[in-house]
N, C-alpha and C positions, 0 to 999 in steps of 0.2 A: 110970617109969624102965624099963619093959619095952621100950618102943620104942628107948630110948637104948641099952640093952644089946644089942638086936638089931642096931642100926646099927653099934655098936662091934665087934660079933662079925664082921659082914660086912666092915667096913673092915679088921679085923685079918687076916682070911682073904685079902682082896684085896691088902693091903699086903705080906703075907709071900710073895707070888708065887704063890698058889694059882691054878691054871688048870683050867678044865673043858674037856677035850678034845672032848667031844661038841658043844661050840658051834663054829660056824664063826667065821671072823675077823670078818665083818661083824657078827655077833651079839654078839661079845665087845666090839666098839667101841661098839655101842649099849648094852650093859650097863654099860660104864665110864661113859658119858655120864650115863646114868640114875643110877648110883650117886653120881656127883659132884654132880648136881643135888639128889638127896635129901639128901646130907650137907650141902649149903649151906643147905637149907631148915631142916634140924634145927639148925644153928648159929644161924640167924637167930631162929627162934621159941622155941627153948629157953632158959628162964631159969636152969636149974640144969645147969651143965656138969660137975658131979662125977660120979664113977663111971666105971667101965671105964677106957679108956685116954685119954679125952678130958679130961685135967686142964687143958689150955690149948687156945686157939683155934688151929686149923691155919692156917699161912701157906704161900703158894707159895714155891718156892726163888728165891734171888736170882740174877739173870743175871750172867755174867762177860764182861768186855770183854778181848779180846786186846790186846797192846801196840799203841798208836797208831803209825801210819805218816804221817810228814809229808813232804809234797812242797813244797819251799820255792819253787821257781821258779813254781809254780802257786798258792801259798798255800792248799794244801788239806790237810786231815786225812782220812785213811782209817781208819774205825772198823769193826771186825769182831767178831762174836760168834757163839757156837754156838747154833743154833736147833734145838729138839727139838720136832717136830709130833706129839706124842702126843695122845691124846683129851682129856687133862686141860688142855691149853694152847690159847691162841688164837694169832693171828698179827699182833697189834698191839703196837708197842713205843713208848714215849715216850722221846725223847732230849732231853737238856739239854746245852748247851755254855756254859762259863764262862770268864772271863778273870781273871788275877792270882791271888794267893795267897788272896784273900778270896772266890773263886768267885762273881764277879758274873755272873749269868745274862745272856747276850747272845743266846741262840737257844734256842727250845724248839719241838718238833714231834713229831707222831705219824707212825710209819713202818709201813706194812703190808708184812708179809713174805710172799712167795708161799707157798702151801701145798705143800711138797714134803717129802721125807723129811728126816731130820736132816742138816744141812749147816752150813757156816760161811758167814754172811751178811756182805756188806760194803756199807758205806754211806759216801759221800764228802761232805764239807762243805767249801766254799770260803769263806775269810775275806777281808774287805776290808782287814784289817790284816795286815802281814807276820807270819808265825808266830814269827819270831825276837824281835819286840818284847817280848812278855810271855808268861807261861805260858798255855796253853789246855788245859782240862780237859773231859772228856766222861763222862757217866754215863747209864745207861738202866734202865728198869724194864718189866715185862711185864704186859699185861692178860690175865687168865685168864677166858676165856669172858665177857668183857665185864662181869664182876661183881667179880672179885678183882684187886687190884694187888699185884704182887710188890714186895719192898723194892728200894730203888734200889741199883744196883751201886756198887762203889767208884769214886771218881773216877780216870779214866785221864788222866794229864797229860803234855802235850808242852811241855817246859821251854823258855822263851825264852833268848836269849842273855845272858851276863853279861859286863860290861865290867870289866876289872881296872885297867888303867893309863890308857886313853884311851877316850873316847866312841865307841860303835859306832853306825853309821847303817844303816838298812834301808828299803827293799830295797837289796840290795848287787849292783850291776852286773847288773841284770836288764833285760830287754826288756819294756816296758809297752805295753799295747794303746792305740792311738790312740782318742780320743773317749771314754775311760772316766775315772772319777775315781780319782786316786791317793792313797794314804795313806802318809806317810813318817814314820818315827819315829827318835828318837835315845835310845839307852840309855846313861846316864852311869854312871861308877863310883859305888860307895857314897860318900855324903857330898858328891857333886858335883851341882849343879843346872844345868839347861839354861836359858839366858837368851834365846836367839834361834835361830830356824830360818828359813833362806831357800832358795828354789828358783830357780836361775838369777838370783840377786841380787834376788829379789823376796820380800818378807815376807808371811807368812800368819799367821792367828790360831793360837795354840798351844793344843793340847788335851791334857789330862793323862790318861795311861793308867796307872793305879795311882799309886804314890807317888813314883816317880822318872822313869818314862818319859814323854816328851813326843812329841807327833805334830802333823802338819798334814795338812789335806785339800786337795788341788788338783783342782778339777773340770775336765773336758773337756781332757784331755791332748792336746797337739798336737805334731807332729814339729818339733823345733827347726830354725832355719834356719842354725845354725852348721855348720862342715864336719864335725864329729864326730857331729852329729845326736844329741846327748846333753843331759841335764839335770844341772846341778850342784847337789847337795844339800849344804848347809853347816849345821853345828851349832856354836853358841857356848855354852861353859859357864863355870863359876866355877873351873875347875881351874888356869887360868893357863897351860895348855900350848899355847894356840893353838887355832884352829878345826879341826874335823874335817870332811872332805868326802868325797864319793864321786860317782862318775858313774853315771847310769842312762840307758837308751836308750828311744825311743819309735818304734814302728813299727806297721804294719797287718797283720792276719792274712792268711793265704793266700787267694786267690781261686780259684774254681772255673774249671778250664780250659773255654774256650768255643770253639766251631767245631772240635771235634776230628775229624780225618779222617786216613785212611791210604791211601797209594798205593805201588805197586811199579813199578819201571821194567824189571825183568828176571825177575820171578817168583821171585827168590831173596832179595831183600833188601826189607824193608818199612820205610818211613819214615812216621811219624805226626807231624803238626803240630797246634798248637792256638794259640789266642790267650791269653797268660798274664794278660791284664788290665792292671791298674795297674802302671806300671813302678816299679822300686825304684831308690833312690839307690845309688851306687857304694859309699858308706860305711855302708849300712844293716847293723846288727849282727844282724838277724833273718834269718839265712841259711836259704834253703829247700833242700829235697831233693825231686826229682821221680823217681818210680819208675813203670815200666810193668809191669803184671801181665797175663799171658795167662790168663784165668780158665778156659778149657776145655782147659788143658794143665798138665803138671807142670813147665813151664820155670820157672827161677829169675826173680825180678824183674830188670828191666832198668833200670839207672841212666840217667836221661835228663838233657837240658839244660833250660833254663828254658822253651822253647817247641817242642822237637822231640825225637824219639827214633827210633832205628833199631835193628831187630833182624832176625835171620835167620828166614826163613820156615821153617815146620815142614813137612817132607815129607808129602804126602798129606793135608794139612789145608786145607780150602777155606774153611770158616767160622771167623772169629775173633771172640772176645768178649774185649775188652781193657778195662782200667781204668787211668787215670793218677791217681796219688795226689801231691798237693802237700802238704808238711808243713813246719812251722817251729815256733818256740817258742810261737806263739800259736794253734796249731791245725793242722787239716788239712782239705783238700777233695779230692773224688774225682769224676772224670767217666768215664763208661762209653761204649763204642762197639762196635758189631758191624758186620762187613763180610764180603763174599766176595772173596777175593783175585783171582779171575779177572775181576771186574767193576771192580777198582781198578787196572788196568794203565795207566800213564802212560809211553808210550814216549819215549825221549830220542833226538833226532835231531841229526846233524851235517851241515854244508853239505859237498856234493861239489864244486860249482862253478856259475858263471853265465856263460852264453855269449849276449851281446845281439846282435840283428840290427837291421834297420831298422824292421820292424813287428812282430818277435816275438823271444822270448828263451827259450833252454833252460836250465833249472836242474835240478840233481840234489843228492841228500842220502843219508845213511847212517842206518839205524836201529840203535841199540845194543841189545844184550841178546839177539840171535838170536831175534827175535820174528817173523820172516818166515814161519815155518811156520803162524802164526796168521792170522786174517782181518784184515789190517792195512789200515786206511783212513787216507789222509792228505789234508790241505788245504793248498793253496798260494795265498797271497793276494798280490796286487799293489796297491801304493798309489802313485798313484791307479789305481783299476781295480776289479776284481772278484775273487772267490775261486773257485779250481778245486778240485774234489774228485775223487780217483782212488784206485783200489786199487793197492797195492804188494805185488806177488807174487814179486819177485826175491829169491832166497835168497842169492846170492853178490854180484851186482852192485848198485850203488846205484840207488835209485829215480830216475826221470826224468820230466819233463813239459815240453812246449813251450807257452809262454804266447804267445798270439796277439793280434791286434787292438790292437797297441801303436802309438803315434805315433812317428814318427822325431824324432831330436834332442830327446828328452824324458827327463828324469831320473825314475827309478822306484826303488822299493824292494820287495823280496819277502821273505816269511817262510813257514815251513812248521811243521806239527804233525801228529801222527798219533794214532790211536786203535785199539783192538782191538774190533772189531764196532761201532764208533761209539758205545759206551756212555759211556766216560770218556775225554776228550781230554787229551792231554799238553800241556805248555807250549809256547807259540810260541818258535820260534828268534829269535835277534836279527836284526833286518832287515838285508838286505844291499842296498846301493844299487847301481844301474847305470843307464847312459844309453844309449838306442838310437841307432843311427847316423843321421846327418842325412839328411833327404830334403825335397822340396818339399811343403809343406802349405798349406792355405787356411784363412784366418780368415773364416768365413761369418757373415753377419748378414742381416737383412731389415727391410723397412719396408712396413707394410700401410696401404693407403689405401681408405677406404670410398667406392664410387661412388654416383652418384645412385640407381641401382638398389639397393634394400636387400639384394638377394641377390647383388650383384656386388662384388668386391674386386680391387684391384690390388696385387700383391706386387712390391716391388723387392728383388731379391737383391743384396747387397753383399758383396764379399770382398776380403781382402788376401793377399798372398803372404808366407809366412814361410819362413826358411831357404832362400832361393832359391840363393845361392852362385853358382856358374858356370853353372848350368843356364839354358837358353834356353826361354822360353815360346812355343809355337806357337799356342795357343788354349786355350779352355775348353769343357767339356761340361757342360750343365745338364740334368739329368733329373728329371722330376717324375712323381709317381704319386699316384693316388687310387682306392681301393678296386679295386686290381688293374689299373687303366688307366695305362699309362706313356707318356710322351712325352719325346723327347730333342731338344735344341737345341744346335747348335755356334756358339760366339761366337768371332770372331777376337780375338787379343791386341792391343788398342789401347793399353793402359796396363799396364805391368808391376807397378805399385805397387797400383792399385786399379782395379776395373771393377765393372759392374753388369749386371743383366738384369731386365727388367720382364716379369712374367707375370700375366695376368688369371686369376682363380680364382673359384670359387663359394663358397657358405656352408660347404662341408664341410672336412674336415681333409685337408692336403696334406703330402707328404714331398718335399723337394728334395735332390738330391745334385750337388755341383759338383766337377769334377776339372780339374786343369791338364794340358794335353797337352805332354809333353816329348819330346825326341828319343829318350830311352831308355825311354819309357813313360809312363803317367799317373802322376800324383802321388797321394798319399793322398787319397781322397775326403772331402769335407766334407759332412756331413748337417745338415739343419735341418728342423724340422716346424712347419708353419703350423697353428695351432689352428683348430678350426671356429668359425664366427661365433657369438658369444655374444649372445643377445637381451637378457639382463639388463644394465643399465647400472650398472657399478660406478664411481661417481664418487669418485676419490681426492682427498684434500685435500693441496695442495702443502705440503711441509715446508721451512720456511725454514733455510738453513745459516748458522751463525755463522762469519764470516770470521776467520781467525787473524791475529796480528800479523805473521807471517812470509809470509802470503799462501797461496794454494793452497786445496785443498778436502780436508777430511776427511769422507769419506762412510761412514756405517754404517746398517745397517738390521736389522730384526728377523730372527731365524732362522725359516725356513720348512720345515716338515717335508716338504711336497710338492715342494720343489725338490731333486729327486734327482740332478740332473746339473749343479748349479752355478748361477751368477748371470751376468747380462750388464747392464752399465751403458752407456747411450748418451747422447750430448749433441751439440749443434751447435758446430762449431769456432768460429763467429763469434758465439756466444751466441744471442739471439733474433732476430738480423738475418736477412733473407730475401734470397737463398735459403739453405737450410741444408745445410752440408756435414757429413754425419753422421760421428761418431766413436764407437767402441765398445771395450769391454774385457770379455773373458770371465774370469770367476773360477770356481775349482773349488768343489765342494760343501763346505759348512762355513765358507767364508771370506766373512764378512759385513761386511768393512771395506775401504775403498780410499782411498789418499791420492794426490791429483793435484797435482803441483808447480805453483807459480804461474808458471813460465816459459812454459807453453803457454796462458796465459790473459791477458786484458786487464783492467787495473784499471778499475773503474767500469762494467763490462759484466756484465749478469745472464746467468747460465747456468742452464739447466734440465737436470736429470739424470733420465732414466727408468731405473728398476731392475727388471729382469725376473727371474723365477725359472724355471729350466729344469726341465720335467717331461717325462714320456713323451709327453704330448699337445701338446707345444709350449711356447713361452714365455708366461708370464703376467705382466702388469704388477703389480708389488707396491707400489712407492712412486714418488712424484714429489718430487724435491727440487730447490730452486732457491736461488741464492745468488750471492755476488760473491767473487772471489778477494781483492779489496781494495776497500772501500767509499770513495766520495768524498763530500765535504761539499756540493758545489755542486748543489743541487736547485732546480727551478723554484719560483716563488712562487705561492701560491694566488690564486684569482680571487674577490674579495669580491662579495657579492651586495648590490645596492642597489635600493631605499632600505633604510637601516638602521633597525631598530626603536629608537626613542629615547624615553626618559622623562626626568623631572627628575633621577632618581637611578640609572637603569640604561641600558645599551646592550646590545643583542643583536646579535652579529656572526654572519654566515652566510658561508660560502665554498664554492667548488667546487674539487675537487681529486681527480685520479685517482691514488689511492695505490698501485694495482696496475699502473700503467703500467710495462711492462718496460724502457722507455727510461730510467728513473731511474737515476742512478749509485749509488744506495744504497737500502736498504729504508726506507720511511717508517714511523717508529715513534710518530708523533704530531704535535702542532702546538704552537707557542709563541706565545702572545698577550701583547703588551706594551702596557701602558697608561701614558701620560705626559701631565701637564698641559701645555698649550701654553706654551712659554717656561720650563717648570720643568726641574728637574734629577733629581728622584726619579721612579722608575717602578715600576709593579706588573706582575709577570709571572704568567701562568696557563699551566699545562702540561696540554694535552689528551693523555692517553696512549692514547686509542682513535683509531687512524687513520681509522676509518670515522665518527667523530663529527665533524661539520663545522659546529658552531655552539657558541657560548659566550655566556653572559650575565654581564656585569660589573656588580656592584652597588656601592653605597656611593659613588656619584659626586656631586659638587656640582652644584646647579642653575645653569643659565645659565653654565656653564664650558666652555672650549674644551679638548678633549683630542685626542691624536694616538694612534691605534690601529695596531698593525702585527701581521700574522699571517704566520708562516713555518713551513714544514714541517721536522719534526725527523727527523734520522737518528742513528745511533750516533756520527757524527763531529760532530754539533752542528746548529744551525739553518741553513736555507738562506736563499735570497733572500727578504726580506719583502715583503708587500703592505701598503702604508700608506693610511690614510684619516684626515681631520681631521673631528671631529664636536663640535658644541656641544649641550650638554644643555638640555632645555626649562626654562622657569620653572615654578615650583610655585605655580600660581594658587590652588590649593586652600588653601595656607597663608595667602596674602594675604587671600583671601575670608574665611577664619576670623578673622583679625585685625580685619577691618572689621565683620563681622556680630556679633562678640561684644559690643562696647560698645552697638550698636544694639539688640540683643536684650535686653541688661541694662536700657537705658533704657525700652524698650518694656515689659519686665516690671515695672519700678518704676511706670511710668505705670498699668498695669493694676491693680497692687496698691494704688496711692494714689488712683485715680480715685474710689472711694466716698467718700473723705474730702477731696475737693477743696475744699469750702466752708470746712472748718476750716483747712486749709492756707493758703488764700487770706487768711483773717483774720490768721493768724500772720505772713505775709510783709508785710502792710500795716503791722503794728505794728513791724516791723523797719526797713522802708525808708521810710515816710511821716514827715512832720513831726509833732511832737507837737501835740495839739489845744491851741489858745489861744496858740500861739507867735507873737509880734508883734515883729519886729526893725525898729527905727527907726534910720535912717542918721544922723540929726543927733545923737541921744542917744549913739549908739555912738561917734560921732566925737569928741564932746566928752569922753566918758568916757575914751577912749583917749588923747586929748591930755592930759587932766588926770592920768591914770595915768602917762603918760610923763614929765611934769614931776616927779612925786614920786619916780619911780624913780631919776632922774639923780643927786640928791645922795647916794644910798646909797653906802656904802663898797664898795670894790672889792676889799678884802682877801679876800673870799670866793672870788674867782676869780683865777687868775694872769693871764689875759687876758680881756678882754671888749670886743667889738666890735659895734657897732650899724651895720647897713646900711639905708638908706632907698632904696627903688627906686621910681621913678615911671614907670609904663608907660602908654602910650596904646593903646587898642584900637580898631580900626575899627568903625564902626557896623554895625548889621544882622547881628550874629553872635550865635549862641545862647550862653547863659550856662550854664556847668556848674562845679560845684565840683571842684576838683583837690587831690589831696594834694601838698604841696611835695616829697615824696620823688621824684615823677615829674620834677622839674627837674634831677635828677642832681646835687644839691648834695652837697658832700662832708660826711660825718658828722663830728661833733665828736670828736676823738680823746681828749678828757679825760673823756668820758662813758662809764660802764659800762652805760648804759641807753639803748635806742633804741626809740622807739615806732613800730611799723609803721603805725599809723593814729591818727588824731586822736581820742583818747578824750575823751568829754565828762564824765568823772567824775574825782574826785580820787584820785590814786594815791600810795602811799608810795614814796619812793626812798632809797637810800643813796648816798653819795658824790655829793651833789647838785651839778649844774652847770646853771644856767638855760639853757634852750635854746628858741628861738622856733620856731614853726611857722607858716609863712605859708600862708594859704588863699586861692587864686585862684579867681575865677569868670570864666567866658568867655561870650561871646555878646554880645547887645545889652546893653551896660554902659556905665558912665560912660566918657567919652573919656579920663579920666585915672584911674590906679589907683596908690595909694601902698601899698608893701609895706615893712613894718618887720621887720627880722630881727635878732635878738639871737644873734650867733655867739660861743660861748664855748668856749675851749679850756682845759680845766681839768686842772691837775696838782696834786693834793692834796699839801700837805706832811705830813710824818709827824706833827708835833706838832699841827697844826690839825685833821687829820682822823683823830686816833687813836680818837675815838669816832664811830661812824656816827650820822648825824643823819637824822632822818625829816623830810621837807619835804612838805608838802601843796600841791597846786596847785589853783588855782581856774581855771576856764575862763572865758574871755570868749566870750560868745555874741553874735553879730551880731543886732541887733534891727531889721532893716530888710528889706524886700522888695526883690527885684531890680528891680521896676518903679520904685522910688524913685530909682534911679540911671540911669535911661535917658536923661534929658536933661541931666544935669549931672555934674560930675566928683565921684567918690566915692573915698574911701580907706578901706580895711578892714585892720585889723590883727588877726591871730589869733595868740594865744600864751598863755603861762602866767604868772600873777603869783603870787608867794609868798603863802600864806595869812596869814602874819604881816603882810605889807605891806597886804593887804586889810583885816585887822583894824585896823591903824593908821589906814587911811583911813576906815574906818566910824567909829572913834572921833572923828577930827577933824570929820567930817560932823555927828556928834551934838553936839559942842561948838558948832559954828557955829549949829545950830538952837536950841541953849539960849541 
């Protein structure tokens, strides 16, 4: 306890304010820190805290929060408390924020406070929920030397809104930031429940905030498209007093000014301009304010417009540091700019007058602001033309300049601007148009022809007279120069509308000038430069022009940077006919389109237009365009190539045609091939879209068929005259040969396969086609047997057949003929209609039948036979009655076999009967024979 008492004594002395004056301030701070650390160790390791003054554990003091400050439009809470940076304290605070009366923690963070002397520290927190919806409370505690925590401060509460009679809605008529998520709440009176919340008539899920307050979250707010640019928040409750609603607005924050710059026109007033960025709607409720601050002066801020600001220059101040601040309800942006006022002088000029002449014009202007004592430099531009720059030193009189080298009867415009020392130019004045007085001018052009000598050329200079009026032309002067060598030629006036001059030149560059000689002097000279011979061959591809429905030509070409003095378009008046009467048009720089009316051109005639670009070194060919003012349909027919390649199913047609012939009345776009069977009505068409392809193969044709083929050239107006040819396809002998060879090859294959078994096959065939062994047919016995059988058959009842007819046919055959057995079917005898059975061959076996009807079969033999042959045929047409044939009967037939040889009938008459006898009849006959024998 000795240590404890010592520490208590030291703490008592220190706590009572005892100070040791001989220690310096730094040593006192170290002493305090050491003492606190020692005290902490003692409290940690000591088990007995009794004695001295340490009856309880020491606790750091509780921090106190000043009253909260709520900023509703920004949904922010401003928290402030007193910070005491003594040696006993650290600089870290823990902050907690809660909502509702139950203090539900929604935010917790540690805040590091800068190490300064005792001061009031302020910390701001922004809520996603409007502060009016529920109560928001804040409390803090202090970390002491990162070892001890002070007690929590008391809760400092910002109370939410309370609804008495009707539900309140928040936020209330506020401007919300575009693109953010908005939280909207409804605060009902006590005992009233919220049933529905909508934003612009759209429902959202309801969130409970506390016991009564309900809210919705709307992501990604956008500026409404309605005229008010507002969102309608509506709350429905159970009070029965109707819905509550409020309007809120959506806008975007201010944008930083861009391209900020300042100028002065008279060194007394400065005007600054900038790009404000995104334009605001007229009904946007987020109103902005713009102010200009001169940072290096004590001048008050200047209120500005949305994109410009004007202030008075400060005497004797050359350098200006300014800032433009744009502020609204959603924030502020600042742009800074520095300038020297002497370098930002933009003089303002006013026109004094314009006095045009024939080839020149005098213009004058006045500079405002009395800047003539400075080094004033001005520029005068003529369009079309060049820009003239001059110094203006006149103090009292206007500045003047004479613009020369203008063309008579030409409309120009001029404008002027000035600068101080040429550093910063003022704005151009508005152009003032003027027209020079009329005078005779020449429209000069040329045609260059390469001679047989590669270094020799012939130039034909062509010109037309413009604005001649009442002047009389006496002649023309042509002057040419090359590398300082000049030559002049006088040409009499033979044609007042157009004339020409031919001049031989070499490979170098030449300049030519042509003037008209008048009574009162020469005309304005016309100049043209012939470029030097170009060894490189630049082959240009002709561009086809599309003819318009109204006719004429719409010419256009790519812009050329090297064409500094315009363009020239030339063509032949009669198209591609010879000789060519050349026509041309000059166009100014920047004009790369030209329309030529159809009245000056003939339909169905191809015209070629050469487009030249004018440069300092002469005209250079840029493009070649060809076309028709109006295309015609009647084009010549192609020339077919014969013989034609023909197969059994294809025909290949080839033809000759000059699709590039300029005499065609239209462009050839392809070919149309029509195939039609000879005498038929249907046709097949083939379109060859490539004009250079002059062959086509038609497939799928029938063999040995006649076809009519026609080929015609296609234009945009349709097909021209056709070239026709009649072709017969070849026979497909390969298919016929295949049909013939197939059975032969099959037979040959079977023969090869059966050849090793030929003996076995031969024995089998003999058994089928040869007479049975021991068979002996005697004619006399057969004849008697048949006669006896016929007599016994006659008394039989005929009720078994509806009709029964016996035919006996006696035939005589001439001698010396071969005898063959024939089936009576070959006699084309009509079949019995009452029989359901027909025997295709004469079977020698007994067969069972149903619906029996006796039917005879006559067997004839040919050749050397008896001179007389008797045929007995039993023709039966049987229609069974229902009662008699209700039960099918099986009848067996026995066959009568002739038992004689053909040789027995060679010298005498024989009769052979072949047929079927019922087995029952045969049985009865056999029984009768047996009785006779007995």
